[in-house]
N, C-alpha and C positions, 0 to 999 in steps of 0.2 A: 632741449626739445628740437627735433629735426624740422627743417623748413617744410617738408611735405606734410608732416603731422599738423603743423600750424595752419597750413593752407586748408587742410580738410576740416579742422576744428572751426576756423573762423568763417569759411564759406558756408558750412552747415549752420552755425549759429546765426549768421546774417540772414540766410534764407528763411529759417524757421521763425526768428523773431519778427521779421517783417510781416509774415503771414499771420502769426498769432496776434500781433498788434492790430492788424486790419480785421481779423476775425471777431473782434469785439462786436462788430456790426451784426454778426450772426446771433448774438446773445439777446438781442432786442426782442420784445414780444411780437407775435405774428402781425397784429394789426398795425403796430408802430412801424415794423419793417416794410409792410405794404405801402404805407403812406410815404415813407422815405425813399422807396425804390425808384420812382420816377426821377427824383432829384439826384439819386446816385447815378442813374443813366446819363443825365446831363453832365454831372461832374466827370464821369468816365470819358465822355466825348472830349471835354477840354483837356483832361489828363493824357489821353491817348495821343491826340494830335500834337500837344505840346511836347510830350515825350518823344514823338517821332521827329518833328520838325526842329525842335530846339535841343534835343539830346542825342538821339541815335544818328540822325543824318549828319549833323555837324561833326560828330566824332568819327563817322565813317570817312568823311572827306578831309579830316585833319591829317596833315603831313603826307597826303597822297599825291603822287606825281600827276601833273595836268593830263597826261596821256591816259591815266586810269579813271579820271573823273567821269568821262562819257560812259564807260562800262559800268561804273557804280550807279549812275543815273538810270541806265538801262536795266540794271538789276532791280531797282525800285519798281519800274514799269512792269517788268517781267513778274515780279512778286505779286503785284496787284492783280494782273491778268491771271496768274496761276491760282490765286485764292478764289477768283471769280469762277474759273473753270472747275475747280474742286467743289465749290459750293453748288454749282449748277449740276454737276454729275451726281452729287449726293442727293440733291432735291429730286433730280430726274429718276434716280433709282428708287427713292421713296415713293415717287408718284406712280411707279409701275408696280409697287407692292400694296398700295392703298388707293381707294377711290379719290380722284382729284379732278380738277377742271379739264385736264387734257384727255380724259377718257369719255367725255360726252355723256356723263350721267345726268340725271334730272336735276332740277334747280336745287332741291334739298341736298342731294349728294354733292353737287358742285360746291355749295356753301360748306358742307361738312368736310369735303376734300381740301378746300381752300384753308379751312381752319387747321386741318392737320398739317398742311404744307407750311403755314405760318409758324406753327409750333415747332416743326422740324427745322425750319430756317433759323429760328432762334437758338435751337440746340446746336446747329452747325456753327452759329456765331460763337457759342460757348466753346466749342472744340477749337476754333481758330484762335480764340483769345488764350487758351491754354497753350497752344502751339507757339504763338508769338511770345507769350510770357516765358516759356521754356527757353526759347532762343535768346531772349533778352537776358535771362538769368545765367545762361551758359556764358554769354559774353561778359557779364559781371564777374563770373568766376574766373575767366581768363585774365581780366584786369586785376583782380585781387591776387591771383597767382603771380602775375608779372610784378606786382608791387612787393610781394613777399620775397621774390627772387632778387629784387633790388635791395631791399632793406626790410627786416621783419617789423620794425616800428612803422614804416610806411605801409606795410601790408595791413597791420592792425587798424591804422587810421583810415585806410581806403575801405576796409570791410565795414567799418562803422558808418562811413559816408554813404556807401552803397545801401546799407540797411535803412538809413534815414531817407534816402531817395526813393526806396522801394515801397515804403509804407503807404503813401497816397496812391501809388499805382495799384497796389494790392487791394485797397478799398474799392477802386474802380473795377478791378477784376471780379471781386465778390459780387458787386452789383450786377455786372454783366451775366455772370453764371446763374445768379438767382433769377434774373430776367429771362434767361434761356431755359428755365424749367428745372434746373438742378436743385436738389434738396440742400439744406444747410450742411449736412454731413458730407455730401459729395462735393460741394463747393470747397469746403475746407480740405478734403482729401486731395482733390485735383490741384488746388493751389499749393498744397504742401508738396505734392509730387513734383510739380513744376519747379518749385524752389530748390529741389535737390539737384537740378541740372547745374546749379551754381557750383556744387562740389565737383561735378564732372568737368566743368570748364577749368576749375582751379587745378585739378589733378593733371588734365591734359596739358595745361600751360606749363606745369612743372616738368613734364617729360618731353614736350615737343614745342616749346614756345617759339622757336625759330620758324617752324612750318606754319603754325597757327597765325603768326604775325601777318602773313601775306593774305590770308583769307578772312581775317577778322573784320575788315570793312564790309565784306559781303554778308557776313552774319548780321552786322548792324543794319544794313540796308534791307535785308529780307525781313528782319524783325520790324523795322519801320513800316515796310509795305503792308505787313499784317495788321499793325495798329491803325494805319490809315484806312485800309479796306473795311475793317470792322466799324470804325467810327463813321465813315461816310456812307457805306452801303447798307449797314444793318442798324446802327443806333440812331443816326440823324433822322431817317424816315419815320421811326417810331415816335419822334417828338412832334411830327406834323399831324398826329391824330387828334390833338387838341389845339385849337387856333385862337382861343380867347386871349385877350390882352394880358390878364393876370397870369395865366399859365405860361404864356410866351415870355413874359418878363422874368418869371421864375426860372424858366429854362435857360435864358441868356445869362442870368445871374449865376446859376450853378455851373454853367460851362466856363464862365470867366473865373469862377472860384477854382475849378480844376486847373485852368491855365495858370492862375496866380500861385496856387500851392505847389505845383510842379516847379515853376520858376524859382519860388522861394527855397524849396528844398535843394534845387541845383545850386543856388547861390550859397546857401549854408554849407553844402558839401564841398564846393570849390574852396571856400574860405577855410573849412576844416582841414582839407587836404593841404592847403598852403601853410 
């Protein structure tokens, strides 16, 4: 079997399996899902921040010349500012199409417009998480492709490690998309679509690995900036809506659970690769 075919098969299987495993969350009854969703958001915050700071960014800076580190750091900053501007433009455009606070409507319309804006802001957060996940999966595909080009057995092991690493991240992505107003069917569809960028990354790595090697760290830092922005700008503020001690402790606990699970998966993946 050719190396290219192996890359296509294992990048596709890895992406689909991680989404389907996480999609079990969608099979829960509506009432149960609604009760678990706030915990899923807390878990997603921990998973996103850990994935960015303990996964994507360290890999981006690995084996990079000191002269390029400042540019990579600037890429993270630019990415965060870019996502802010994009979200601001989308919300502004929505505000000019519907009643909102900026239009000086009466108090009832202000509240109605603010409600629409919050709903739209959550949907924008969902769009960004799909974008960030697509970039992350693309990079995973490049890494899997590079491993297959080195040794087919190494490629198979790497694809399995990536799948194991992606499952907790996909759980968080589903929670975010549902929180953003997506239906279960659309959340599954968009996550599955984002997973296919793994195949694209693998195929491009096969044909132009030398060129992609130089820009790979920038894909990593842009994906990291997306995860950081979503966690800090969109998800964490939603946790402040409830301030009682019990809820706060639950939030902290599930954030730490997200951190711990990502770190555990990374440790297992590293040992599995070794």
